[in-house]
C-alpha positions as protocol buffer text, in pm:
chain_id: "A"
residue {
  index: 1
  type: MET
  ca { x: 1345 y: -928 z: 2383 }
}
residue {
  index: 2
  type: THR
  ca { x: 1158 y: -1037 z: 2068 }
}
residue {
  index: 3
  type: GLU
  ca { x: 1078 y: -802 z: 1784 }
}
residue {
  index: 4
  type: GLU
  ca { x: 717 y: -788 z: 1669 }
}
residue {
  index: 5
  type: GLU
  ca { x: 675 y: -910 z: 1314 }
}
residue {
  index: 6
  type: THR
  ca { x: 464 y: -689 z: 1090 }
}
residue {
  index: 7
  type: VAL
  ca { x: 168 y: -868 z: 932 }
}
residue {
  index: 8
  type: TYR
  ca { x: 85 y: -767 z: 578 }
}
residue {
  index: 9
  type: GLY
  ca { x: -235 y: -822 z: 383 }
}
residue {
  index: 10
  type: GLU
  ca { x: -339 y: -754 z: 26 }
}
residue {
  index: 11
  type: GLU
  ca { x: -541 y: -440 z: -41 }
}
residue {
  index: 12
  type: VAL
  ca { x: -674 y: -303 z: -370 }
}
residue {
  index: 13
  type: CYS
  ca { x: -445 y: -39 z: -518 }
}
residue {
  index: 14
  type: CYS
  ca { x: -627 y: 297 z: -495 }
}
residue {
  index: 15
  type: HIS
  ca { x: -453 y: 431 z: -805 }
}
residue {
  index: 16
  type: CYS
  ca { x: -598 y: 176 z: -1046 }
}
residue {
  index: 17
  type: GLY
  ca { x: -889 y: 36 z: -847 }
}
residue {
  index: 18
  type: GLY
  ca { x: -760 y: -319 z: -895 }
}
residue {
  index: 19
  type: LEU
  ca { x: -709 y: -301 z: -1271 }
}
residue {
  index: 20
  type: GLY
  ca { x: -328 y: -308 z: -1249 }
}
residue {
  index: 21
  type: CYS
  ca { x: -83 y: -22 z: -1291 }
}
residue {
  index: 22
  type: ARG
  ca { x: 282 y: 59 z: -1252 }
}
residue {
  index: 23
  type: TYR
  ca { x: 247 y: 137 z: -880 }
}
residue {
  index: 24
  type: CYS
  ca { x: 113 y: -212 z: -794 }
}
residue {
  index: 25
  type: ASP
  ca { x: 333 y: -387 z: -1054 }
}
residue {
  index: 26
  type: GLY
  ca { x: 28 y: -466 z: -1262 }
}
residue {
  index: 27
  type: LYS
  ca { x: -126 y: -687 z: -988 }
}
residue {
  index: 28
  type: GLY
  ca { x: -409 y: -460 z: -883 }
}
residue {
  index: 29
  type: THR
  ca { x: -323 y: -515 z: -516 }
}
residue {
  index: 30
  type: VAL
  ca { x: -44 y: -409 z: -280 }
}
residue {
  index: 31
  type: LEU
  ca { x: 78 y: -555 z: 48 }
}
residue {
  index: 32
  type: VAL
  ca { x: -13 y: -324 z: 336 }
}
residue {
  index: 33
  type: ALA
  ca { x: 71 y: -350 z: 707 }
}
residue {
  index: 34
  type: GLN
  ca { x: -240 y: -460 z: 893 }
}
residue {
  index: 35
  type: PRO
  ca { x: -468 y: -314 z: 1005 }
}
residue {
  index: 36
  type: ALA
  ca { x: -472 y: -127 z: 673 }
}
residue {
  index: 37
  type: LYS
  ca { x: -492 y: 252 z: 689 }
}
residue {
  index: 38
  type: LYS
  ca { x: -542 y: 500 z: 406 }
}
residue {
  index: 39
  type: CYS
  ca { x: -249 y: 740 z: 356 }
}
residue {
  index: 40
  type: ARG
  ca { x: -257 y: 1017 z: 612 }
}
residue {
  index: 41
  type: HIS
  ca { x: -125 y: 1267 z: 357 }
}
residue {
  index: 42
  type: CYS
  ca { x: -379 y: 1213 z: 78 }
}
residue {
  index: 43
  type: GLY
  ca { x: -659 y: 1014 z: 239 }
}
residue {
  index: 44
  type: GLY
  ca { x: -630 y: 742 z: -23 }
}
residue {
  index: 45
  type: GLU
  ca { x: -621 y: 975 z: -325 }
}
residue {
  index: 46
  type: CYS
  ca { x: -259 y: 874 z: -407 }
}
residue {
  index: 47
  type: CYS
  ca { x: 51 y: 1086 z: -355 }
}
residue {
  index: 48
  type: ILE
  ca { x: 428 y: 1055 z: -335 }
}
residue {
  index: 49
  type: TYR
  ca { x: 414 y: 959 z: 33 }
}
residue {
  index: 50
  type: CYS
  ca { x: 218 y: 638 z: -26 }
}
residue {
  index: 51
  type: GLY
  ca { x: 390 y: 552 z: -354 }
}
residue {
  index: 52
  type: TYR
  ca { x: 67 y: 639 z: -539 }
}
residue {
  index: 53
  type: THR
  ca { x: -108 y: 336 z: -386 }
}
residue {
  index: 54
  type: GLY
  ca { x: -330 y: 525 z: -139 }
}
residue {
  index: 55
  type: TRP
  ca { x: -213 y: 320 z: 163 }
}
residue {
  index: 56
  type: GLU
  ca { x: 13 y: 368 z: 466 }
}
residue {
  index: 57
  type: SER
  ca { x: 299 y: 121 z: 524 }
}
residue {
  index: 58
  type: VAL
  ca { x: 308 y: -45 z: 184 }
}
residue {
  index: 59
  type: LYS
  ca { x: 556 y: -329 z: 151 }
}
residue {
  index: 60
  type: GLY
  ca { x: 736 y: -319 z: -178 }
}
residue {
  index: 61
  type: LYS
  ca { x: 1020 y: -192 z: -386 }
}
residue {
  index: 62
  type: TYR
  ca { x: 1135 y: 67 z: -135 }
}
residue {
  index: 63
  type: ASP
  ca { x: 1164 y: -153 z: 176 }
}
């Protein structure tokens, strides 16, 4: 049995709108499992569940 590999793509950080902030490590983008989905808890408005990025399944510091 093979395990499916998650594909990640860059999406604009919803917290800073691409300007760079602490939640995207100053890059303005975050890696998000594709297809990208806005956070189900905040709808992309940024909350603790999405790490203040606005996205579901963000790859980063907490993986």
